[in-house]
Structures are given as C-alpha cells and as structure tokens.
N, C-alpha and C positions, 0 to 999 in steps of 0.2 A: 369627388362629389358624385360622380356617376355611379362609382362603386357602391357607395352609401344607398343611393337609390335602388339598385339591384338588390343589395343585401336585403333592405326592406321588403321588397317585392318577394324574394324567396324566404323571408322569415328566418335569416340565418343570424339575426341579433338575438335570438333566444326568446324567453318569455318576458317580453317587455311591453310596457303600456301605460296609459294615464285612465285613471278611474273617471275623471271629468276632462273629456276631450276638448272643451272650450276654455281650459284654464288660462291658456296663453293668448286667446283670441278675444279681442274686444270689438264688438259691433257698434258700440255707441258713439254716436257722433260722426260714423262714415257716411260720406256723400259719394253716390256713384257717378263716376265720370261719364259724360255722354259716350255713346258707342264710337262715335267718330274719333274720341281722343284716347281710347284704349289702344294698345299696341297690338300689332298683328300676331295672332296666335302662334303660328309656325316660327316667327322670327323670335317671339319670347320664349318658346320652348328651346330653340337652338341656343339662345342667351343663357338661359338657366343651366342647359347640359355644360356650357364652358364658363360658367360663373367663377370658378376658381381663379380664372386669368384677371378678375377685376378686383380680388382682395388678396392681401398678404397674409393675413391670419384671421382666424375665426375662433372663438371661444364663448362658452356660454353653458346653460343648463338646458338639457333636452328631456321631454317626457315622451315616453313611447307606449302607444295602447295597441294590444291585440284584442280583437272583439269578434266573438264568433255569433253574434247575434243575441245571446243569452247571458254572456258572462264577459268581463273585461279583465285583463290582467295588466299590471303597472310596474314599469321601471322607470326610474329616473337616473340619469347619468350626467357627469360633468365632462364637456368635450373640449379639446383644443386641436385645432388644425393649422398647419403652416405649410404653404405650397400644395403641390399634388400629391405628395407622398408622405408628409409627417403628419402623424395623427395620434391622439390618446383619448381614451374613454374610460372613466372610472365609475363604477356602479355606486350611486349614492344612496338609493332606496328601491326595494323590489318586493313585490307581492309574493313572487315565488323564487326559491333558490336558483340562483343562475350558475351554469357551467363555467363561465368566464367573469371574474370581477374586474379584471383590468386587462385592456389590450393597448399596446403601444407600438407604433412604427416609427423608426428614425429614417426611413427611406431605403434602407438596405435590409433591415432585420424587423420582424414582427415578433413580439412577445405577448403571450397570453397566458394569465396568472389565475388559478383557482385558489382562493383563499381557504375554503373549508378543508381541501385535501393538500393544501401546500404545494400545489404541483405547478411548475412554469413549462410552457412549451414554446420552444424557439424555432422561428421559421425564416430561413435565408431566402430573400425575394429572388436574387441571382438574375435580374435583367437589368440592361442599361436604359437610358433615357428614351431611345428609339423604341425599345421594346414597351416601354411604359406608355408611351404615346400611343402605339398601335393598339395596346390592350385597352386603354381608355376610349379610343376610337370605337373599338368592337363593342364595348359596353354601351357606348352612346348609340350606335346603331341598332343594337338589341332593344334598348329601352324605348326607342321611338318607332321601332318597325310596326307597321300596319297600324298607325295611331292617327286618330282624328281629334285635332285640337281646337279649343274655342276658349276666349277670354270671357269669363263671366261677370267681371266687375272688379270691385277693389275691396280690401279689407285691412285689418290691423292685426299684426302678430308681434308679439314681444315688443310693443310700443312702436313698431315700425310700420310704415304704409307698404301694402303689398298688392299685387295683381293676383286674382284667382283664376287659374288655368285649369280647365277641365280636359282630361284626355280620356278617350274611349277606344278601347281595342276593336279592331276592324279587319280581322283576317286571322289566319292560321298562326302567323309568327308573332302575334301581340303577346306579351308577357303577362298582361293584366286585362281584367275585365273593364275595371274603370280606375282612374286616378286622378286626384286633384293635387295641384302644387299651388302653395301660396308663396308667390316670387317677390322678393324685396325690390321695391321700385329704384333704389339707389344703386344696388350692387348686382342685381338680377339673381342673387343667391336664394334658394328654396329654403325658407324659414319653417315651413311645415309641409308635410306630404301626407297623403291618405291614399292607400293603395289596396285594392281588392285583386288578388291573382286571377289569371283566367283558367288555371288548372288547379286540381287538389281541392281539399275542403275549403268551404267559403269562410275565410277569416280576414277581417280588414285590419291592416295594420297602419297606424298614425303616428309619425314623428314630428314632434313640434318643440320649437325653441321657446321656453319661458323667459329666458334671458339670453341675450346676445350682444357681442360687441365684435366690431371688425377692426383689422388694422392695428391692434394694439400689440406691443412687443411681448413675446413670450420667451421665457428662459429656456435655454437649450437643455436644461435637466428635465424638463417637462417630458421631452421626447427620448428620454434615457431610463431604461428600467434595469434595476439590480434586484434580482430575486433574493429572497431571505437565504442566509447561509445553509439552513437545514432543509430547504426546498428540494423536492425532486425535479431534475431538470430532464427535459424529454425533448427530441428533435421531431419537428413536424412529420419530416418524411417517415420516421419510425411508426407514426401513428396513421399512416394511409393504408387502406386494405391492398392486400396482394391478390395477384391474380394466380390461381392454381390450374394445374392440368386437369386434375379430376377431384372428386370428393375425398379419395382416400388421401392424397396429398395434403389437403387442407386439414383433414382430421388429425394428421400426425403433428400439426403445429399448433392446434387450438387446444384450450384445456377443458373440452367437453366433446362429446361425440356429435359430429355433423349428421344430420338426418340423410337418409337415402330413401325418400318417398316413392311410392307407386303412383306415377303420373300417367295420364291418357297417353296412348301408343303414339298419337301424332305430335306429341311434344318431345323436343330434343334438348338436352343440357347444352347450354351455349356458354355459360361462364360460371365459375366459381370464385367468389370473393371471400376473403377472410382476413382478420387482423385485430389489433387493439387500438382504441382511441381514448380520448379523455373519460369516457364513461366506462367502458370496459371491452370484454371481446365479444366479436359478432362473426357471422358466416352468413352469406346469402348465395342461394343457387338461382339462376336465371334460365328459364326454359322458353323456348318459342316453337311455334308450328309453321306450317308453309304460308299461312295466311298473315303472319306477322303477329298474331296474337300471343301474349306473353303470360308467363306464370313465374311468380317468385316465392321461394321458401327461405325464410329467415330464422336464425336462432341467436339468441344473445344472453350473456349472463348477467349483465347489468343494464337493462333497457332503460332509456331516459324517459322519465315520465312526461307525457304530453302536456302542452299548456292548457289545453280544455279536454275534459273528458268527452270522448267521441260519442256521438248518439248510436248506439249499437243494440242488438237483441242477444239475450243470453241462450246459450244452449249446452249440452253435455256431449263430450266425445269420450265414450267408455269411462264414465264417471268422472271425468276431469271437466271442470267448469270452463267454458269458452264463450266467446262473443263472436258475432258475426255483423258486419256493417258494409253498407255501399258507400265507397268513397267517391266514385263518379257513376254515370248512368251505366257504364260498361264494366266497371272494376269494383270487385267485392274482396274483403279481407275478412278471414278467420284468424283469431288470436286467443292464445291460452298460455298459462303458466304451469309448469311440471317440473318439479325436482329442482326449483331454484333457477330454471331457464325460461325465457319467454320466447315463444314460437309465433310466426305468422306465416300464413299461406294466402296469397293474394294473386289476383289476375283477372283476366276477361273470360271467365267460366262461370257456369251457373253454380249457384249455392250448393246444391247437392254435390256437384263435382268436386268442389273445393273441400266440403266436409269429408268426402271420401278419401281425399288425398291426406287431410289432417288425421283421420283414423288410421291411416297406414303408419304415420309417424308415431302416433300415441301407442299402437300396438308394439 
C-alpha cells in the first residue's frame, strides 16, 4: 500500500485519471463528528500506512486523475490485492494510450504487458520477507517525512465511511506539497488519495475507488500472468540504463549518434547513461560544476509523449523548431526534434546559455 502511495506521488502509474473527481465521493447525508470524536491525526496516518495488516484482500475499480490545472486525463483500472506483495491492475478505460495495460505481481515476479506492442516485461523481485519489510519501512518513512497531519472531518467514498486526513509538506525532505487521504473508518485503508508533489511541474494526482470490497476470496489465477505465445518477452534488467565510462563508449552501443555538446568550462561530465526501455533507446549526459549546479543533455529515438502539453515558448535553433520552458524557478529546458530524434538540454543555467549549448548540438 505504501508503494502505491509513492507511485502516485511520483506519477509512475502513467497517464491516468478521472474527468469527474467526485464520481466516487458522496457528500450527501454526511454528518461531521465533533472534533473530540475524531481520531488523532498522527495515529491515523500511521494506521493508514500499515492498513494492509488489517485486510486480507482488496478488490475493486479505481479511477485515477492527473490534473495540471487546465486539463484532466482519465484512466480506470480494475485492481486486486492480496497480502503485502500480490497485486494486479488491468486497464479498463483510458483517455490516453497507456505504456502498460496489465501489471501483475505474485510476490516473486512482476509482469508488465503492453497490448499494443504485444510486449511483456518480466522482473524478478529477488528479495526475502525481511528485505520486503525493510523496503516498506523505508517507503513509509519517506512518505511521512517532514509532514504535518490534521483530521479535517468525515466523508463517504465508494459507499463507505471515511476520515479525511490532510497532509502538508513542511521541510526539505517532504515528497509532496500537499496530500489528502480519505481513510476507511473500518479498515484504515485509504480509499482515495489526492497528492501534489513538492518538486517538478505542478500536477495533482487523485486515485479513488469507485467500488471496493475487502476480505473476499481471490482466485490464485488472478496473480498469475501468461503472456501470449507470440509476445516479445523482455527482462526488466535489460531495460535499465547502463553507466558508461565516456560518450564514445555509449555511442558504440546505441542506434544513433550521442551528442558531444560544447558546455561552459566550469561544467564537468559526471555520468553517461544509455539504454533501451519499453518506449525506445535514449542517452543522457549529466554535467555538474563546483557549486553543485547541474546540466543534463538527453537524446531519444522514441520519446514518450507527455501526459500534458507543457507551457513553453517557441524558438528556432538554426532553422530547427524548438521550445523553451521553465520547469522550476531555477531549472529551464530547451527541447527540439531533428531527424527523428528528440533532444533536451536542461539545467540551472540561463536561457541564453542553454540555447548556446543546444546550438552546438544542432550544428
């Protein structure tokens, strides 16, 4: 459950969401409990983080919303959970194409399947119960770090009574700017989550059960995945980027030329990563200076379309159409496409400096 919270925070579930965020929440007939009868906020948060110990199984229909303030993107999925490590999610409906249509974990192996490409990725978890408990504890600590919690009242989600827990990030280690959990009063299980991350572009992600049942038997076959006979089977480890000693070494392995940009003299190349994932091939060069400021140069042959079109300004780099946008107060990105490849140059530099670096690549 903690992993699911963090996946939503990081946006790792893909382009998912509900066009109508209130579809599973019914405020009618709600009666707020007196403040004295509401649970302690910190105790409720701890109970929610450990809610899987209160239920044997969870199954239902979830709707997930990603909202950038001007647009929402919707995906609905059917989910099954049994214990801390068995999980399945099948996409039922999506506004945008999903890179993964089915994800299944039997506790030792995770399968991810892309129906459009008929491609299945297998990942061996490779850790025992002690490792798993340590991992979950680490996720729980990360989720609750530098957090102020308050119970704001009661509500109803998926026809079940819930407490509404508001979380506010209060420190450098906070994962989110704000979060709200709608926590089932009977099981302590979060039936709805709404999270705005502390870093990156401001996108609020909401995951809510429209239907949910607890402790009903789930057939073992649900947590078993058999890919189609003609599917391409890939190992997850083979899709992880590799670290290279220099640009020339990476250039020899990828199916395109890795750029060697002209960067400010104070920046030193720290890492070269390249490899193939479920979308395509990519390479990333990371530079830093003595102050810790960073510069990143990336190239990909099949860049994944963003969930939302970013708010950017157009420009030209030697007759090549490009865009420039501010991601944070200190980080800017220049992006363009050329000869079937997508390039990005980003970092804590001025716009003119980034454009000059981009020009050295286009030349």
